[in-house]
N, C-alpha and C positions, 0 to 999 in steps of 0.2 A: 487533579488529572487534566481537567479542561485547560488550566493555565499552562501546563506543560505542553499540551498539544498545540495551543495557540502561540506559544513562544517561538519566535523566529530563530532558527538555528543558523550558525555561521555557515558561510558558503562551503567551506571545506568539509563540514560535518554532513552536508547534504549530498556529497558525492558518495557513490557506492563504495563499500569497504575495499573491494579488490583494487579499485582505482586509487583509493587513498594509500593502500600498501605500496602499489607500484609507483605512485608519485613520490612518496616518502623515500623509497629505495633509490629512485632515479635522482632525487634531489640530493641525498647524501652522497651518492656516487659522483654527481656533478661537482659538489663542493670539494670532494677529495681530489678529483681529477684537475679542477681549476688550481687548487693549491699546488699540486704536483707539477702542473704545466708552468705555473709562474716561477717556481723554484728552478725547474729544469731549463726553462727558456732563459732565465737570467744567467744561470751557470754556463750553459752552452754558448749563449751569445757573448758573454765575457771571454770565454775561452777562444771563440772564433776571432774576436778583436785582438786578443793578446797574441794569438798565433800570427795574425796579419802583421802586428808590430814587430814580432820577433823575426819574421821573414824579411821585413824591410831592413832591420838592423843587420841581420846576417848577410843579406845581399850587399849592403853598403860596406860592411867590414871586409868581405871577401874581395870586393872590387878595390877597396883602399889598399889591401895587402898586395895586390898584383899590379898596381899602377905606380909609375915613376914619372916625375916631371923635372924639368931643368929650366933654370932662369938665367944661365950663363949668356946665352945669345938671344935672349927673349924667351918668355914662357912657352914651353912646348912639352908635349907628352913624349917621353922617350921609351916608355914601356907600358902596355896595358892590353887587356883582352879586347876582342872585337866588341865595341860598345853596343852596336846595333843587335848583334847576335846575343849579347848578354841581356839586353832589355826586351827583346822580342817576345819570349815566352810569357812574360808577365805584363806585357803592354806597358812597360815602365819608361820613365824619362830619366836620363843620366846627364849630370853636369860635372866637369872637373875644373876646379878653381885653384888659382895660386894663393899664396898666403895673404894677399890683399883682397881676395874675393873676386878677382877678375877671371872671367871664363877662359879656359884654355882649350877645352874640347867638350863635345856633348852629342847627344843623339839628335837633338832638335835645337838649332841655334835660336829659334824664335820663342822658345819657352823660357820664362824666367822663374826660377825656383826660389828666389829670395836670397836673403843674406844667410850664410851658414850660421847655424845655432845648434846648441846642444839639444838632444831629444828629438821628438817627432812633433811636427806641427802641420796643420792643414792649410793648404793654399789652393783656394778654389775647390776643384773636385779631386785634388791630389793630396796624398799624405806624403810629406817630405821628411827624410832623415839625412843629416849631415855627419860625415865621419872624416877625421883627419887622415891624411895618407900616412900609412905606417910602413911602407916598403923601404928597405935599405937603399942607400945611394940615391935618395930622392930628396929634392928640395921640399920645404913645407908646402902644403896645399890641402885641398879638401875635395872630397867626393860627395856629391848630392845624388841621392837615389829616391825617386818618387814613383808611386803607383796610385791609380784611382781607387778610392775607398768605396765607390758605389757598389762594387761587387760584394763587399763585405756586408753592406746594408741589405742588399738583395738576399744574400744568404741568410741573414738574421730574420728578415721578413718572411722568407719561405719557412724558416724554422717555426716562427710564431703561427703561421697559417696552418702548418701541419699539426702543431700542438692544439690549436683551436678546433680543427676538424676532428682530431682524435678525442678531444674532450666531449664535443657534441655527439660524435658517434658512440662513444662509450656511454654517455647519458641515455641516448636513445636505446642502445642495447640493454642497458640496465632497466629502462622502462618496460621494454618488451619482456625481458626475463622476469621482472617483477610481476607483470600481468600474468605470465604463464604460471609462475609459482603461486601467486595469490589465487588464481583460478583453480589450480589443483588443490590448494589448501582449503578453499571455500567450497569445493565440490561436496564434501560430506555435510557441510552446513546447509547448502542448497537442498540436498536430499531431505535433511531434517525439516527444513522450512516447508518443502512441498508436502511432506507427510503431515506436518502439523496443520497446513492449510486444508488438506483433504479431510483430516479428522474434524476440523472446525465446520466443514460443510456437511459431512455425513453424520456428525455428532456420535461417532462410534468409537469410544475409547478402547475397544477390544483389540484394535490394531497394534502391532508391535513394531518398534523401531529396530532395524538391523544394527547391532552394535559392532563397530569395527574392532579388529583384533589389536590395533595399535593402542598403546597405553599413554595417549597424549590428551591434550585439552579437549579435542573433538570427541575422542572416545569417552572421556569423562562426561561431556555434555550429553552424548547419546545415551549412556547408561543412566544418567540422572533423569532425562526425559522419559526413558522407558520405564523407570521405576515410578515416575509420576503418573504415567498412563496406566500402569498396573494398579496403583492406588485409586485412581479415578474410576477404572473399570470395576474394581471391587466395590467402591462406594456407590457407583451406578447400579451394580447388581443388587446390592443391599437395599438401595432406595426402591428399585423396581419390585423387589420381593416384598418390601414393606407396603408399597402402594398396592400391589396385588392382593396382599392380605387385607388391607383396608377395603379395597373394592369388594373382595369376597365377603368381608364382614358386613359391609353396607348392603350388599345384595341379599345376603342371607337374612340379616336383621330386618330389612324391608319386607322381604318375602314372608318371614315369620310373623311380622307385625300385622300383615294384612288380614289374617284370619281373626285374631281377637278384635281388631278394630271393626271388621265387618260385623262380628257378633255384637259388639257394643253398640254400633250404629243401628242394627236391627232392633235391639232391645229398647234403645232410646226412642226410636220411631214408634214402637208399640206403646210405650209409656205416653208419648205425645198424643197418639191417636186415642188412647183410653181417656185422656182428659180427666184424670182423677187427682185428688189432692187439692191443696190450697194454691193460690196464685203464686206464692213463692216457690212451691214445688214445680209448678208448670214453668216458671221462669228458669229455674235451675235445670230442668230437663231440656228446655230450648237452648240454653247456653252450652250445656254439655254436648248436645247434638251438633251445634254449630262448631264447637271445638273439635269434635270427632271428625266432622267433614273436613276441616282444615288439616287435621293430622293425617287423615286418609289421603288427601291430595298430596301432602308433603312426602308421605311414604311412597306413594306412586311415583312422584318425581325422582326421589332418590333411587328407587328401583330401576327406573328407566335410564338414569345417568350411569348407574353401576353396570347395567348391561351394556350400555354403549362403550364404557371404558374397557370392559372385558371383551369387546368385539362380538358380543352375542347379538345377533339380529333376530328380531321377532319374526313370526310367520308372515309371509307376504302373499299377495294375490293380485290379480289384475283389477284395477279400479280406475275411476274417473276423478281426477283431482278437482274438477269444477264442482262435481256433486259433493265431494267432501267439504269444499269451501262453503258451499251453500248451507250444509248442515251445521258447520261451526258458526256461521253468521247468525243463524236462527237461535243458537244457544246463547250467543253473546248479546243479542238485541235487548233482552229484558233488563240488562244491567247498564245499558248505554245512557240512561238518564236523558238529559236535554241535548245530547249530541246527535248529529245527523250522520247516519251511516249509509253510504252509497256502495253499490257493488256492480262490477262489470266483469262478469264471468263468461268467457268465451270457451265453449266446449264443443265436443268432448276433448279432454286431455288425458289420454290413456297412458298409464304407467304402472309399474309393478311396485307395490309397497304395502306397508301395514296401515290399514285404514285408521286404527285407533291412534297410532303415533302421528300420522299426518293430521288427523283431526285435532290432536293436542297442539301440534305446531301452529296451525292456523288460529286456533282459539287463543293460544298464548299471545300471538301477535296482536290480535284484536283487543284482548283484555289489557295488554300493555298500552295500546293506543287510548283506550278508555280511561285507564288509570292516570295517565300522564298528560291529559289534555283537559282544559276547562270546559264548562258548559257552553253550548252554542257552537262547538267545534264540529267540523266535518271530518269524518273518518271514511277513507275510501279503500275498498278491497277490490283488487283486479287480479284476474287469472287469465293468461293467454299463452298461445304457442309462440315461441321465439326460436326459430330454427329447429333444431332437434332437442330443444329443452322446453320445459314448462316454466313460465315466469310468473311467480306469485308475488304481488306487491301489496303492502299495507302502508298508506301514507295519510298524513293529517296536516292541518294548518295550525297546529298548536305551537308551543314554544320551541319545539325541536330538541335535538340532542346537542349537548355541549361539544365543541370541536375536539376537546381533548379526551372525550369518552367514546368516540365512534368505534374505536378498536377494543374498548374494554367492556362495552355493554353486554357482550356475549360471555364474559367470564362469570364464573359461579360466585354467588353471594355478593354481586355488585348491585347496589340499589341506587337508582337515580331519583331520589326524593326531591320534591320541590313544592312551591306554593300551589301548583295546579293539580297535585295529586288529590284524588277524590276517595281512594280506598284507604281505610285506616290500617294500622299495623305495619306498614312499610313493606309487606311481602317477604317472601323467603329469599329473593335474589336468584332463583333458579329458573324462572320462566324463559328468559332468552337463552340461557345455557342449554335448556332442553330443545329449544328451536334449532340451535346449531348442531346439537348431538343428533337430532332426528334427520336434519338435512344431510349431514355427512354420512350417516348410516345408510341413507338412500342414494349415495353417490352424488349428492348435490352440494350446494354452498349457500351461504347467507351473508348479507352485508348490510350495513347501516350507513345512511347518509342524510343529507338535507333535501327535502322535497321542493318542488317548484313553488309550493305555497309558503315555504319558509319553515314548515314543521319537519317531522321525522319521516323518513322513508326507509322501510325494511324490504329488501328484495331477496327472494328465495328462488334458486334455480335448481330444477330437478330434471334428470334425463327422462325423456319420453320413451315409452316402450317401442312406439313406432310413430313416425310423423303422420299427421292427418292427411288424407288423400285430397281434401279440398280445403280452401282457406277457412279458418275458424270463423264462425258466425256468432254474433252477440246473442247469448241466450236470454238476456234480459237485464234490466237495470232497476234497482230498487233504491228509492230515496225516502227514508222515513225519519220522522221526528218522534221519538218515543218518550 
């Protein structure tokens, strides 16, 4: 697929479809009109030239039939029409010659029309035809009749000009008509494209495509797409129902498991406090108690995520985020080891939320920093007011988050294990997923990036109930090595 996208398409295939249709239509029309114009131009041009020649011959024959010459007392014309009047309408030149080719009369003595010969020949700008005198009682002689052939060429040139203009005009009209027809034909496809784009943005396959009444290719495409959307909608509904059942099952199972786990945990604590039995029994009780604690935590995590998926928000109240952060910090300090934990909590940060869930959010971020950083690392917790939001940040100077995992660390069951991890077992992969679920259920957001120290930076933004009246003051800074 990537090869297909990167392959450079030919120029014609990169043009919009309606323009391709119009250009193809105009090109075919232009080809047809050019062929037609070439044939018509040659036929009509030849006909014009033939008519010109026939007019020359006809005028020469008519004049030869009406002309008499006599050579008894020297060559002279004894009978003929008025030569100037005969030549004037066609701007012609006329010469009457005796049998030896000597001029007897003519319209212009200074014009030489050459030696009489059969057929039509060109002399300068004139086309000349020679005809023998056929009148009765006339001595032999010739009549030469000449007309300029420039008018014929002008007529043929105008013919080609009008044919060329007609071809270009027809091609342009075909292009415009092709655009109009293609635009009208592509209008349903544009509507389908717009609807498909809207569905891709809204991700709502329940929309339906209006199926046209016509039984053509576009109608078939619309019916196919509508059927595909129906199938997708049904699959989406089935998937949502399946996920809803899974969420309900996880929520119900997690809720039901809390009671027996609490009972087991209490009994194990009693056995541990009684300190009876052998060392092996005590070790078994300690191991079972530790496993029960991990199981209780996992069940609580699953229950919280299941409630978040179902849109069920826990009971909320007015609280101070800075105080919640301080409490979570105290809880994490015993497991920090050789790491240095610093806090900069500027309060108060009043907001409406669930204190247990927010406590879990901050604790998970701190535990995540402790787990994924080596000893002698500094972990910093800050909480301050940023406009109308509370900004909570946990950063460290550890190895940081891989660049390709910054958008994936909040997904469920994603584990970023590495050589700096200090906790065994790899975790459940739900800690940061819970962070995102709690932040979003409180109308906030969470993001991961690289800190200025080169390590990881987790930022949580939560809407404040009301902005502090005065600038926030630093409540204190703790720097401990535990």
